[in-house]
C-alpha positions in Angstrom: 59.5 6.3 45.8 56.4 6.4 44.3 53.2 5.6 45.8 50.3 3.8 43.6 47.3 5.9 42.9 44.4 3.9 43.5 40.7 4.7 43.7 39.6 7.3 46.1 38.6 5.9 49.6 34.6 5.7 50.1 32.8 8.0 52.4 30.6 6.8 55.1 27.7 7.8 52.4 29.1 6.0 49.7 30.0 2.7 51.6 26.4 2.3 52.9 24.7 3.2 49.8 27.3 0.0 47.7 26.4 -2.2 51.0 22.7 -1.2 50.0 23.3 -2.1 46.3 25.0 -5.5 47.3 22.0 -6.8 49.6 18.7 -5.0 48.1 19.4 -4.9 44.5 16.0 -5.8 43.3 14.6 -2.9 45.4 17.1 -0.3 44.5 16.5 -1.5 40.6 12.9 -0.9 41.3 13.6 2.8 42.9 15.6 3.5 39.7 13.1 2.6 37.2 10.3 4.3 39.0 12.6 7.4 39.7 13.8 7.4 36.0 10.9 9.3 33.9 12.9 9.8 31.0 16.2 9.0 29.2 18.0 12.1 30.7 16.9 11.1 34.0 18.2 7.5 33.4 21.5 8.4 32.0 22.2 10.8 34.7 21.4 8.4 37.6 24.1 5.7 35.9 27.1 9.0 36.2 26.2 9.2 40.0 29.1 6.9 40.7 30.2 3.3 39.3 29.0 1.2 41.8 25.5 2.4 40.6 26.0 2.1 37.4 27.5 -1.3 37.4 24.8 -2.8 39.4 22.2 -1.4 37.3 23.9 -2.5 34.0 22.4 -6.1 35.1 18.7 -4.6 34.4 20.0 -1.7 32.3 17.6 -3.3 29.1 14.8 -3.5 31.0 14.7 -0.1 32.6 15.0 1.2 28.6 12.1 -0.9 27.7 10.2 0.7 30.4 11.3 4.0 29.1 10.7 3.1 25.8 7.3 1.6 26.3 6.2 4.7 28.7 6.9 7.6 25.8 5.6 5.4 22.3 3.4 2.7 23.7 2.4 1.7 20.3 5.8 1.5 18.9 7.1 -0.7 22.0 4.2 -3.4 21.2 5.4 -3.5 18.1 9.0 -3.6 18.9 7.9 -6.1 21.5 6.4 -8.1 18.9 9.5 -8.1 16.5 12.0 -9.3 19.5 13.8 -6.3 19.9 16.4 -6.7 22.5 18.5 -3.4 22.5 16.3 -1.1 24.2 18.9 1.7 24.3 19.4 1.6 21.2 16.0 1.8 19.7 15.3 4.7 22.2 17.8 6.5 20.4 17.0 5.4 17.0 13.2 6.4 17.8 14.0 9.8 19.2 15.8 10.6 16.5 13.0 10.0 13.8 15.0 6.7 12.3 12.3 3.6 13.5 9.2 3.2 11.7 6.6 1.0 12.6 3.0 -0.7 11.0 0.6 0.8 13.4 -3.3 1.3 13.0 -4.5 4.7 13.0 -8.2 5.5 14.4 -9.9 8.6 12.7 -7.9 8.8 10.1 -7.2 12.5 8.8 -10.4 12.8 11.1 -12.4 12.2 7.7 -15.8 10.8 8.2 -15.2 8.2 5.7 -13.1 6.9 8.3 -15.0 7.5 11.0 -15.0 4.3 13.5 -12.2 2.5 11.9 -8.6 1.8 12.4 -6.3 2.1 9.4 -3.0 0.6 8.4 -0.6 2.8 8.2 3.6 3.2 8.6 4.2 5.7 11.1 7.5 7.2 12.8 8.2 9.8 15.5 9.6 13.1 13.8 11.3 15.1 16.6 10.9 17.7 14.1 7.2 18.2 14.8 7.1 16.6 18.4 4.9 14.2 17.2 3.8 11.0 14.7 4.2 10.8 10.9 1.4 8.5 9.4 1.9 7.6 6.2 -1.0 5.4 4.8 -0.5 2.3 3.1 -3.0 2.4 0.2 -3.4 1.3 -3.4 -3.7 5.3 -4.3 -1.6 8.0 -3.2 -2.3 9.4 0.2 -0.2 12.4 1.6 0.9 12.0 5.4 -0.6 12.9 8.2 0.9 14.5 11.4 -0.4 13.3 14.8 0.2 15.5 17.7 1.8 13.8 20.5 -1.4 14.4 22.5 -3.2 12.5 20.0 -1.1 9.3 20.8 -4.4 7.2 21.7 -5.3 7.3 18.1 -2.3 4.8 17.6 -2.3 0.8 18.6 -0.6 -1.7 17.0 -2.3 -4.9 16.1 -4.6 -6.2 18.3 -2.9 -8.9 21.2 -5.8 -11.0 20.8 -5.7 -11.6 16.8 -1.5 -11.5 16.8 -1.0 -15.6 16.9 -3.3 -15.5 13.5 -2.2 -12.5 11.8 1.4 -12.4 12.7 2.5 -9.0 12.4 5.9 -9.6 13.6 6.2 -11.0 10.0 6.6 -7.7 8.1 8.0 -6.6 4.9 9.8 -3.2 5.1 9.8 -2.6 1.4 6.8 -0.3 -0.6 3.0 -0.4 0.3 2.7 -3.3 -2.3 5.6 -5.1 -0.1 3.1 -5.3 2.8 0.4 -7.2 0.9 2.3 -10.5 0.3 5.3 -12.3 1.8 7.2 -14.6 0.3 7.0 -18.4 1.4 8.7 -20.6 -0.9 10.5 -19.8 -4.2 7.1 -20.3 -5.6 4.1 -19.5 -2.8 3.4 -15.5 -2.0 1.4 -15.7 0.9 -1.0 -12.4 2.4 0.8 -11.0 5.3 -0.6 -8.4 7.8 -2.5 -6.3 7.3 -3.6 -8.1 4.3 -4.2 -11.6 6.0 -8.0 -12.6 6.8 -8.9 -13.3 10.5 -10.4 -16.6 10.6 -12.6 -18.1 12.8 -15.9 -17.3 14.7 -16.2 -19.6 17.9 -15.8 -16.2 20.5 -18.2 -13.9 18.8 -21.3 -13.1 20.6 -24.2 -11.5 19.5 -25.2 -8.2 20.8 -21.4 -7.2 21.6 -19.3 -4.5 19.5 -16.8 -6.3 16.9 -14.1 -5.0 14.5 -14.8 -6.1 10.4 -12.1 -6.5 8.3 -12.7 -4.4 5.1 -11.4 -2.5 2.2 -12.6 -0.9 -1.0 -9.8 -1.7 -3.4 -7.8 -4.5 -4.1 -4.4 -3.5 -3.7 -4.9 -1.7 -0.4 -4.6 -3.4 3.1 -7.4 -4.6 6.0 -8.7 -2.3 7.9 -10.8 -2.4 11.0 -14.6 -1.5 11.1 -16.1 -1.0 14.6 -20.1 -2.5 14.2 -22.6 -4.2 16.6 -23.0 -7.8 16.5 -26.7 -8.2 15.3 -27.1 -11.6 13.9 -24.6 -14.7 13.7 -25.8 -18.1 11.7 -23.3 -20.8 11.1 -23.1 -23.4 7.9 -24.3 -26.7 8.5 -20.3 -27.8 7.9 -19.3 -25.4 10.6 -16.6 -23.7 8.5 -18.2 -20.4 7.5 -20.9 -18.5 9.0 -22.8 -15.1 8.2 -23.2 -12.3 10.6 -25.7 -9.6 10.2 -23.7 -6.3 11.6 -24.8 -2.3 12.5 -22.7 0.5 12.1 -24.5 2.4 14.8 -22.9 5.8 13.9 -24.9 6.1 10.7 -28.9 6.8 10.8 -31.0 3.5 11.0 -32.4 4.8 7.3 -28.8 4.9 5.8 -27.9 2.0 3.4 -24.6 1.8 5.1 -26.3 1.0 8.5 -26.6 -2.3 8.1 -24.2 -5.3 6.7 -24.2 -9.4 5.8 -21.0 -10.7 6.0 -19.9 -14.2 5.3 -16.9 -15.5 6.9 -14.6 -17.6 8.7 -12.4 -19.1 6.4 -9.2 -17.3 4.6 -10.7 -15.8 1.8 -11.6 -12.4 1.0 -15.6 -12.1 0.4 -17.5 -9.5 -1.9 -18.5 -6.7 0.2 -22.6 -5.6 -0.6 -20.8 -2.1 0.3 -18.2 -2.4 -2.0 -14.9 -3.6 -1.8 -14.1 -6.8 0.0 -14.5 -8.0 3.9 -12.2 -10.5 5.8 -12.7 -11.7 9.1 -14.4 -10.4 12.3 -12.8 -10.3 15.7 -15.0 -9.7 19.3 -13.9 -6.0 20.7 -13.5 -6.7 25.0 -15.3 -4.2 27.3 -11.6 -1.9 27.3 -11.7 -2.1 23.3 -15.3 -0.7 23.4 -14.4 1.9 25.7 -11.8 2.9 23.4 -13.8 2.9 20.4 -16.1 5.2 22.1 -13.6 8.2 22.1 -14.1 8.1 18.3 -18.3 8.1 18.0 -18.8 10.5 16.4 -21.3 13.5 18.2 -23.8 13.8 15.4 -24.1 10.6 13.1 -22.6 10.4 9.9 -24.9 11.1 6.8 -24.6 8.4 3.9 
């Protein structure tokens, strides 16, 4: 007669480990997530036994999401906002250089003209350079900038406090010009992030750090420029306000040191520096500390 071959009997260690998985699944999954520092660790762990793989499968996407956001933090925030569900697939695509996100880049090209600013760019991870490639969204032609992984801190996704208004998850994937407007109906084109103006002023506090939306060319999106709110005067109708902002990386004698800005609604306003301004957002203490990493050692001469 022929004996039917089944799976090999479990050893004592395997049986005990299977029982541990069955009885303490949440704890085991936390251990898996903690021990798996990278994708290779995680996939290797899944191969240990069928039992491990079957139990971990339940929380696999959560673990892949954690691995992803640890390796590419700014990308992770962007993809969360877009509602990504298959984090394993996105990990593979990003590692292969096939994922692009619209982020904000501090200290663009490390040029003094972009000191204390965060500028919109299409960014992708490039495994060939083991870093990021930023293609700045601009009305004029700009060469891409390579950003080493060690400069990851120069990248951020649209700040969480303004996402409900600016809606960065509603982004085009076309040309730079396509990023400026989104079609809401057959006859209506509306500004979209990063060209949407931030409205309101209730959260602003005089004496604290702020970020001002500003752009020099109409065909370019709005960037964020760091300054200090020196004064705030609200109009009688409560719809608009005038802010006085100082930019302390310039000397007080510089024409770029102090600026008055009319803001509060969804419209762009002419700027005394040239170009146009949008809204103003309050800066948290952690935001302020991060901005100070880019403060020039010497004041920028006009």
